[in-house]
Backbone as ProteinMPNN parsed JSONL, in Angstrom:
{"seq_chain_A": "GGTGIGKCTQKLGPIPQQLLSDIEEEFNDKKTKSLAEKRKSTAEVMSLSGRKQLKLTEQNIGNKRKLADRAVARCIYSNGLAFHLADNVAFRKMCQALQEAPPGYTPPTRERLATQMLADERDCLGRQVDVFQKRLITEQFPCKCTLTTDGWK", "coords_chain_A": {"N_chain_A": [[7.987, 39.865, -63.66], [6.713, 41.176, -66.906], [3.367, 42.206, -69.212], [1.905, 39.994, -71.322], [4.749, 39.179, -72.265], [6.867, 36.746, -73.097], [8.765, 33.705, -73.674], [10.606, 33.644, -77.58], [9.975, 30.996, -79.467], [10.666, 30.956, -82.431], [12.645, 30.044, -84.71], [15.043, 31.206, -85.697], [15.831, 32.452, -88.808], [17.409, 32.325, -92.276], [19.116, 35.345, -92.453], [19.048, 37.592, -94.59], [21.425, 38.496, -97.436], [20.785, 41.317, -98.068], [20.697, 42.879, -96.131], [22.725, 42.064, -94.228], [24.506, 43.067, -95.575], [23.931, 45.039, -95.559], [23.961, 46.207, -92.16], [27.078, 45.556, -92.266], [28.333, 48.005, -93.706], [26.718, 49.807, -92.044], [28.528, 49.84, -90.179], [31.158, 49.393, -90.773], [31.003, 52.379, -90.767], [30.927, 53.849, -89.279], [32.716, 52.54, -87.551], [35.791, 53.957, -89.358], [34.064, 56.833, -88.49], [35.544, 56.458, -86.207], [37.399, 55.771, -85.595], [39.042, 58.347, -86.417], [37.448, 59.826, -84.406], [39.167, 58.734, -82.119], [42.139, 59.383, -83.018], [41.983, 61.698, -83.193], [41.436, 62.398, -79.88], [43.826, 60.823, -79.211], [46.141, 63.365, -79.518], [44.463, 64.465, -77.571], [44.978, 63.329, -75.808], [47.843, 63.062, -75.03], [48.189, 65.44, -73.765], [47.135, 65.318, -71.485], [46.699, 64.385, -68.052], [47.853, 61.976, -66.691], [45.408, 60.737, -65.164], [43.585, 60.715, -66.66], [44.205, 60.317, -68.728], [44.291, 57.37, -67.659], [41.684, 57.207, -67.688], [40.791, 57.719, -70.604], [41.417, 54.796, -71.595], [40.362, 53.0, -69.829], [38.159, 53.774, -71.571], [38.147, 53.22, -73.825], [38.893, 50.762, -73.739], [36.622, 49.518, -73.575], [34.749, 50.23, -75.075], [36.262, 48.213, -77.433], [35.893, 45.886, -75.881], [32.609, 45.915, -76.137], [32.165, 45.912, -79.139], [34.363, 43.169, -79.384], [31.969, 41.077, -78.387], [29.398, 42.07, -79.769], [30.919, 41.632, -82.707], [30.035, 38.712, -81.502], [27.622, 38.248, -80.946], [26.874, 38.357, -83.992], [27.826, 36.624, -85.186], [26.474, 34.551, -84.225], [23.78, 34.987, -84.6], [24.192, 35.374, -87.677], [23.825, 33.175, -88.282], [22.274, 31.133, -87.489], [22.333, 29.799, -85.138], [21.729, 28.635, -82.135], [20.755, 30.118, -78.941], [21.79, 29.074, -75.816], [24.784, 28.938, -77.251], [25.827, 30.083, -75.841], [26.512, 30.349, -72.975], [27.511, 27.272, -73.209], [30.584, 25.315, -73.013], [32.274, 23.963, -74.921], [32.376, 26.306, -76.398], [33.335, 28.274, -74.075], [35.818, 27.575, -73.416], [36.623, 28.089, -76.165], [37.25, 31.19, -76.736], [38.979, 31.371, -75.014], [40.729, 30.686, -75.49], [41.204, 31.834, -78.52], [41.914, 34.112, -77.606], [43.926, 33.672, -76.067], [45.641, 32.738, -78.242], [48.173, 33.369, -80.934], [49.133, 36.996, -81.978], [47.6, 37.919, -85.452], [46.267, 35.232, -85.586], [44.312, 33.399, -87.661], [41.465, 31.698, -88.294], [40.715, 27.865, -88.472], [39.804, 26.751, -91.954], [36.561, 25.974, -93.894], [37.221, 23.785, -95.192], [39.47, 22.263, -93.747], [38.308, 21.897, -90.937], [36.463, 19.496, -92.076], [38.137, 17.889, -92.814], [40.813, 16.767, -92.291], [40.685, 18.166, -88.754], [39.074, 17.138, -87.468], [38.813, 14.303, -88.338], [41.366, 14.169, -86.509], [40.76, 14.579, -83.577], [37.861, 13.093, -83.3], [39.804, 10.724, -83.297], [40.712, 11.033, -80.625], [39.269, 11.592, -79.359], [37.996, 9.065, -78.97], [40.046, 7.815, -78.125], [40.417, 8.893, -75.697], [37.892, 7.725, -74.49], [38.319, 4.986, -74.856], [39.948, 4.668, -72.362], [38.378, 5.278, -70.589], [36.278, 3.901, -70.46], [38.148, 1.084, -69.646], [39.09, 2.098, -66.964], [36.92, 1.699, -66.253], [35.915, -0.369, -66.116], [37.2, -2.545, -65.193], [38.036, -0.78, -62.654], [36.473, 0.419, -61.886], [33.854, -0.853, -61.555], [33.487, -3.704, -61.069], [30.979, -5.212, -62.24], [29.536, -6.427, -64.744], [28.744, -4.303, -67.509], [27.138, -1.633, -69.945], [28.474, 0.712, -71.687], [27.253, 3.115, -73.498], [27.969, 5.419, -76.843], [27.702, 8.37, -78.935], [28.445, 9.885, -81.339], [30.626, 10.998, -84.844], [30.749, 9.732, -87.188]], "CA_chain_A": [[7.895, 40.246, -65.47], [5.832, 42.135, -67.84], [2.624, 40.932, -69.08], [2.446, 39.863, -72.905], [5.722, 38.951, -73.054], [6.824, 35.154, -73.372], [9.784, 33.064, -74.485], [10.917, 34.179, -78.534], [10.144, 30.036, -79.226], [10.31, 30.604, -83.473], [13.514, 29.803, -85.026], [15.726, 32.355, -86.622], [16.01, 31.692, -90.545], [18.654, 32.539, -92.745], [19.383, 36.254, -92.429], [19.196, 38.123, -96.15], [22.75, 39.304, -97.437], [21.194, 42.735, -98.313], [20.839, 43.442, -94.266], [24.078, 42.045, -93.453], [25.704, 43.569, -96.287], [23.465, 47.211, -94.442], [24.436, 46.1, -90.918], [28.812, 45.94, -92.202], [28.067, 48.559, -94.025], [26.872, 50.993, -91.19], [29.724, 49.465, -88.74], [32.565, 49.878, -91.294], [31.136, 53.651, -90.912], [31.159, 54.347, -87.608], [34.317, 52.52, -87.338], [36.258, 54.738, -89.677], [34.717, 58.078, -87.563], [35.624, 56.128, -84.109], [39.368, 56.135, -86.189], [39.218, 59.066, -86.417], [37.43, 60.102, -83.177], [40.418, 57.907, -81.431], [43.231, 60.096, -83.56], [41.458, 63.334, -82.206], [41.873, 61.661, -78.83], [44.667, 60.561, -78.773], [46.651, 64.091, -79.207], [44.069, 65.735, -76.78], [45.698, 62.514, -74.126], [48.457, 63.555, -74.785], [48.241, 66.884, -72.749], [46.414, 64.819, -70.208], [47.197, 64.198, -67.12], [47.567, 60.578, -66.087], [44.958, 59.848, -64.649], [42.562, 61.626, -67.754], [44.087, 59.41, -69.887], [43.542, 55.585, -67.584], [39.651, 57.051, -68.541], [40.385, 57.279, -71.677], [42.114, 53.313, -72.043], [39.371, 52.715, -69.612], [36.382, 53.613, -72.439], [38.434, 52.333, -75.358], [38.097, 48.41, -73.216], [34.735, 49.001, -73.03], [34.715, 50.02, -76.94], [36.826, 47.216, -77.894], [35.085, 45.062, -75.504], [31.836, 45.574, -77.131], [33.022, 45.019, -80.514], [33.781, 41.473, -79.706], [30.053, 40.957, -78.439], [28.746, 42.493, -80.957], [31.442, 40.263, -83.103], [29.602, 37.159, -80.941], [26.351, 37.935, -81.23], [26.464, 38.46, -85.456], [28.13, 35.445, -85.783], [25.337, 33.683, -83.648], [22.35, 35.531, -85.543], [23.998, 35.082, -89.002], [23.983, 31.13, -88.959], [21.452, 30.299, -87.008], [22.781, 28.982, -84.113], [20.771, 28.67, -80.6], [21.24, 31.012, -77.953], [22.512, 28.601, -75.361], [25.785, 28.594, -77.476], [26.896, 30.891, -75.19], [26.964, 29.321, -72.009], [28.423, 25.783, -73.656], [31.623, 24.814, -71.983], [32.966, 24.594, -75.522], [32.376, 28.113, -76.767], [34.535, 29.2, -73.449], [37.236, 27.695, -74.107], [37.411, 28.806, -78.045], [37.303, 32.266, -76.578], [40.141, 31.705, -74.032], [42.394, 29.985, -76.576], [41.094, 32.628, -78.776], [42.253, 35.11, -76.584], [45.879, 33.395, -76.249], [46.238, 32.969, -79.917], [49.408, 34.536, -81.34], [48.66, 37.461, -83.307], [47.371, 37.16, -86.586], [45.553, 33.934, -85.731], [42.893, 32.737, -88.862], [40.462, 30.62, -87.437], [40.762, 26.732, -89.741], [38.966, 26.688, -92.845], [35.528, 24.494, -93.805], [37.531, 22.104, -95.388], [39.783, 21.341, -92.251], [37.804, 21.247, -90.261], [36.174, 18.668, -91.849], [38.335, 17.094, -92.952], [42.079, 16.949, -90.485], [40.732, 18.411, -87.651], [37.828, 16.307, -88.047], [39.75, 12.962, -87.669], [42.167, 13.772, -84.988], [39.086, 14.648, -82.672], [38.293, 11.559, -83.713], [40.349, 10.124, -82.715], [41.082, 12.058, -79.978], [38.091, 11.02, -78.155], [38.044, 7.587, -79.369], [41.427, 7.222, -76.502], [39.354, 8.925, -74.195], [36.759, 6.601, -74.385], [38.742, 3.196, -74.35], [40.716, 5.379, -71.561], [37.754, 5.647, -69.771], [36.443, 2.04, -70.412], [38.763, 0.129, -69.892], [38.709, 2.304, -65.926], [35.272, 1.312, -65.596], [35.567, -2.316, -66.113], [38.619, -2.605, -63.7], [38.206, -0.381, -61.386], [35.251, 0.56, -60.546], [32.4, -2.115, -61.189], [33.594, -5.54, -61.921], [30.727, -6.918, -62.566], [28.797, -6.04, -66.782], [28.306, -2.699, -67.832], [27.645, -1.054, -71.356], [28.962, 2.623, -72.015], [26.89, 4.175, -74.969], [28.219, 7.154, -77.35], [26.76, 8.903, -79.807], [29.005, 10.831, -82.658], [31.077, 11.012, -86.059], [32.004, 7.965, -88.528]], "C_chain_A": [[6.762, 41.086, -65.955], [4.806, 41.367, -68.033], [2.68, 40.744, -70.768], [4.283, 39.7, -73.279], [6.653, 37.399, -72.456], [8.842, 35.499, -74.024], [9.661, 33.346, -76.192], [11.26, 31.983, -79.34], [10.586, 29.795, -81.643], [11.723, 31.074, -84.004], [14.054, 30.257, -85.782], [15.68, 31.896, -88.055], [17.367, 32.658, -90.971], [18.86, 33.807, -92.865], [19.823, 36.921, -94.059], [20.051, 38.539, -96.162], [22.268, 40.778, -97.165], [21.038, 42.91, -96.707], [21.666, 42.882, -93.565], [25.39, 42.758, -94.496], [25.24, 45.319, -95.453], [24.51, 47.451, -93.15], [26.254, 46.161, -91.285], [28.897, 47.261, -92.605], [28.092, 49.891, -92.847], [28.21, 50.824, -90.474], [30.44, 49.831, -89.534], [32.099, 51.606, -91.243], [31.488, 53.801, -90.165], [32.467, 53.613, -87.276], [35.118, 53.337, -88.129], [35.721, 56.062, -89.203], [35.261, 57.581, -86.332], [37.474, 55.999, -84.59], [39.643, 57.341, -86.13], [38.737, 60.294, -84.824], [38.627, 59.326, -82.156], [41.898, 58.387, -82.453], [43.169, 61.826, -82.892], [41.55, 63.131, -80.913], [43.096, 61.543, -78.299], [45.524, 61.387, -78.816], [45.759, 64.728, -78.312], [44.925, 64.792, -75.845], [46.837, 63.16, -74.136], [49.127, 65.174, -73.906], [47.75, 66.541, -71.961], [47.368, 64.926, -69.392], [46.829, 62.613, -66.847], [46.545, 59.728, -65.496], [43.222, 60.097, -65.684], [43.459, 60.047, -68.616], [43.81, 57.401, -69.333], [42.436, 55.492, -67.926], [39.911, 56.368, -69.96], [41.013, 55.537, -72.238], [40.614, 52.613, -71.204], [38.325, 52.391, -70.464], [37.131, 52.607, -74.184], [38.557, 50.699, -74.906], [37.917, 48.102, -73.215], [34.496, 48.812, -74.716], [35.397, 48.725, -77.074], [35.856, 45.825, -77.235], [33.534, 45.303, -76.222], [31.588, 45.502, -79.029], [32.795, 43.359, -80.379], [32.824, 40.915, -79.07], [29.557, 41.317, -79.384], [29.114, 41.727, -82.337], [31.047, 38.692, -83.261], [28.385, 36.903, -81.312], [25.994, 37.439, -82.6], [26.619, 37.018, -86.042], [26.753, 34.155, -85.165], [23.652, 33.68, -83.589], [22.825, 35.121, -87.033], [23.662, 33.371, -89.477], [22.784, 30.438, -88.063], [21.312, 29.76, -86.146], [22.203, 29.548, -82.321], [21.361, 29.649, -79.708], [22.093, 30.682, -76.708], [23.947, 28.536, -75.742], [26.297, 29.645, -75.961], [27.422, 30.586, -73.95], [27.139, 27.862, -72.103], [30.496, 25.928, -73.28], [32.532, 24.944, -73.234], [33.61, 25.506, -76.019], [33.27, 28.691, -75.884], [35.828, 29.151, -73.978], [37.713, 27.702, -75.398], [37.821, 30.129, -77.515], [38.081, 32.61, -76.499], [40.861, 31.141, -75.384], [41.993, 30.89, -77.862], [41.66, 33.939, -77.916], [43.904, 34.886, -76.503], [46.457, 32.826, -77.327], [47.137, 34.228, -80.238], [48.832, 35.211, -82.168], [48.704, 37.75, -84.274], [47.023, 35.958, -86.648], [44.721, 34.08, -86.571], [43.027, 31.782, -88.325], [40.475, 28.96, -89.015], [40.0, 27.369, -91.276], [38.216, 25.732, -93.007], [36.556, 23.448, -93.562], [39.042, 21.382, -94.006], [39.811, 21.182, -91.185], [36.858, 20.142, -90.497], [36.71, 17.606, -92.189], [39.409, 16.381, -91.82], [41.458, 16.831, -89.264], [39.678, 17.879, -87.157], [38.24, 14.732, -87.174], [40.396, 12.554, -86.759], [40.82, 13.823, -83.865], [38.507, 13.567, -82.306], [38.888, 10.286, -82.327], [41.409, 10.154, -81.013], [40.324, 10.849, -78.781], [38.059, 9.591, -77.846], [39.544, 7.139, -78.089], [40.7, 8.271, -75.399], [38.247, 7.923, -73.896], [36.915, 4.803, -74.079], [39.898, 4.022, -72.949], [39.393, 4.931, -69.874], [36.666, 4.063, -69.313], [36.615, 0.793, -70.033], [38.921, 0.596, -67.783], [38.139, 1.931, -65.389], [35.316, 0.232, -65.649], [36.871, -2.403, -65.203], [38.288, -2.071, -62.659], [36.945, -0.105, -60.524], [34.527, -0.573, -60.535], [33.262, -3.03, -62.142], [32.496, -6.653, -62.543], [29.874, -5.989, -64.679], [28.373, -4.7, -66.383], [27.925, -2.407, -69.381], [27.704, -0.336, -71.127], [28.519, 2.163, -73.772], [27.173, 5.606, -75.818], [27.255, 7.254, -78.294], [28.397, 9.5, -80.746], [29.626, 10.479, -84.254], [31.759, 9.69, -86.46], [30.985, 7.902, -89.544]], "O_chain_A": [[5.967, 41.61, -65.175], [4.731, 40.242, -67.54], [3.517, 41.382, -71.406], [4.864, 40.043, -74.309], [6.951, 37.28, -71.268], [9.596, 36.394, -74.407], [8.462, 33.314, -76.472], [12.395, 31.619, -79.65], [10.73, 28.671, -82.123], [12.065, 32.246, -83.847], [13.746, 29.875, -86.911], [15.425, 30.705, -88.236], [18.063, 33.407, -90.285], [18.853, 33.823, -94.096], [20.915, 36.654, -94.559], [20.266, 39.218, -95.158], [22.878, 41.504, -96.381], [22.163, 43.32, -96.421], [21.608, 43.004, -92.341], [26.599, 42.91, -94.316], [25.902, 46.262, -95.021], [25.399, 48.288, -92.997], [26.847, 46.892, -90.492], [29.608, 47.92, -91.846], [29.003, 50.706, -92.698], [28.898, 51.819, -90.25], [30.706, 51.001, -89.259], [32.981, 52.286, -91.766], [32.707, 53.966, -90.134], [33.304, 54.27, -86.656], [35.585, 53.974, -87.185], [36.618, 56.899, -89.305], [35.421, 58.376, -85.406], [38.466, 56.151, -83.877], [40.774, 57.524, -85.682], [39.416, 61.209, -84.36], [38.61, 59.95, -81.095], [42.743, 57.496, -82.53], [43.934, 62.658, -82.403], [41.96, 64.227, -80.53], [43.465, 61.996, -77.215], [46.453, 60.882, -78.186], [46.201, 65.852, -78.076], [45.638, 65.397, -75.044], [46.983, 63.95, -73.203], [50.239, 65.636, -73.651], [47.641, 67.46, -71.15], [48.507, 65.343, -69.598], [45.683, 62.167, -66.811], [46.591, 58.512, -65.313], [42.096, 59.708, -65.374], [42.967, 58.953, -68.893], [43.403, 56.481, -70.043], [41.889, 54.475, -68.352], [39.591, 55.27, -70.415], [40.927, 55.295, -73.442], [39.872, 51.845, -71.816], [37.663, 51.353, -70.44], [36.742, 51.836, -75.062], [38.351, 49.709, -75.607], [38.05, 46.887, -73.07], [34.211, 47.82, -75.387], [34.633, 47.916, -76.546], [35.274, 44.984, -77.92], [33.447, 44.503, -77.154], [30.756, 44.957, -79.754], [31.925, 42.589, -80.786], [32.912, 39.718, -79.346], [29.14, 40.35, -80.022], [28.24, 41.254, -83.065], [31.282, 37.843, -84.12], [27.952, 35.868, -81.819], [25.197, 36.517, -82.773], [25.974, 36.42, -86.904], [26.342, 33.152, -85.748], [22.769, 33.016, -83.048], [21.973, 34.54, -87.706], [23.401, 32.739, -90.501], [22.543, 29.231, -88.09], [20.282, 29.103, -86.003], [22.355, 30.588, -81.681], [22.553, 29.929, -79.841], [22.95, 31.483, -76.333], [24.66, 28.126, -74.827], [27.346, 29.502, -75.333], [28.638, 30.538, -73.769], [26.922, 27.197, -71.09], [31.28, 26.854, -73.49], [33.478, 25.726, -73.138], [34.82, 25.69, -76.152], [34.053, 29.521, -76.346], [36.591, 29.914, -74.571], [38.855, 27.423, -75.766], [38.983, 30.356, -77.853], [38.544, 33.579, -77.102], [41.648, 31.817, -76.046], [42.857, 30.536, -78.663], [41.035, 34.864, -78.434], [44.816, 35.664, -76.782], [47.632, 32.459, -77.365], [47.021, 35.431, -80.005], [48.119, 34.714, -83.04], [49.856, 38.03, -84.605], [47.341, 35.353, -87.672], [44.091, 35.118, -86.37], [43.98, 31.107, -87.937], [40.272, 29.147, -90.215], [39.762, 28.571, -91.391], [38.56, 24.628, -92.584], [36.819, 22.687, -92.631], [39.29, 20.228, -93.654], [40.647, 20.666, -90.442], [36.323, 19.657, -89.5], [36.189, 16.499, -92.051], [39.093, 15.704, -90.842], [41.499, 15.781, -88.623], [39.363, 18.397, -86.086], [38.065, 14.285, -86.04], [40.415, 11.462, -86.191], [40.104, 12.864, -83.579], [38.577, 13.084, -81.176], [38.63, 9.606, -81.334], [42.37, 9.521, -80.577], [40.594, 9.954, -77.981], [38.088, 9.062, -76.735], [39.672, 6.112, -77.423], [40.652, 8.006, -74.198], [38.006, 7.515, -72.76], [36.26, 3.91, -73.542], [40.924, 3.344, -72.922], [39.567, 4.518, -68.728], [36.466, 3.472, -68.252], [35.878, -0.192, -69.996], [38.879, -0.406, -67.069], [38.305, 1.663, -64.199], [34.431, -0.307, -64.984], [36.642, -1.747, -64.186], [38.197, -2.752, -61.637], [36.553, -0.242, -59.365], [34.54, -1.297, -59.539], [33.561, -3.065, -63.336], [32.567, -7.802, -62.98], [30.114, -4.966, -65.32], [27.872, -4.202, -65.375], [28.573, -3.125, -70.142], [27.03, -0.068, -70.133], [28.983, 1.47, -74.677], [26.678, 6.686, -75.493], [26.274, 6.538, -78.495], [29.448, 9.144, -80.214], [28.996, 9.615, -84.864], [32.744, 8.999, -86.198], [31.112, 7.139, -90.5]]}, "name": "protein", "num_of_chains": 1, "seq": "GGTGIGKCTQKLGPIPQQLLSDIEEEFNDKKTKSLAEKRKSTAEVMSLSGRKQLKLTEQNIGNKRKLADRAVARCIYSNGLAFHLADNVAFRKMCQALQEAPPGYTPPTRERLATQMLADERDCLGRQVDVFQKRLITEQFPCKCTLTTDGWK"}
């Protein structure tokens, strides 16, 4: 590694609204230009061979991947979330579920997350803990043990 390079320990504070607006405006400008370029490319592709069409499709996939990566990064940055979220199993499962979601899917609202869905998740986890506790006590450890949990209530 280089000298003078170290791990950043400073927490990211809230990002100013003006900066977010500027980034969004730049993104929309590029998106508009990109759309015009795609239309032009589509007309050109009509006359290209199948091999060239495949190359253009690969570029399109690469562009979509970059846009998705940028959206994930902006979500993490703008909410001050820890970078290790990207390695979290639940985060990866969420991304997989989003890929398999029907077209037009919209995420739940803050209110729904904080009420109905939170209660459902708490009940589900409670059932899982009960099953685990019964199995632990009856099958694996006939002696006494303590099971501690930490969560919402």
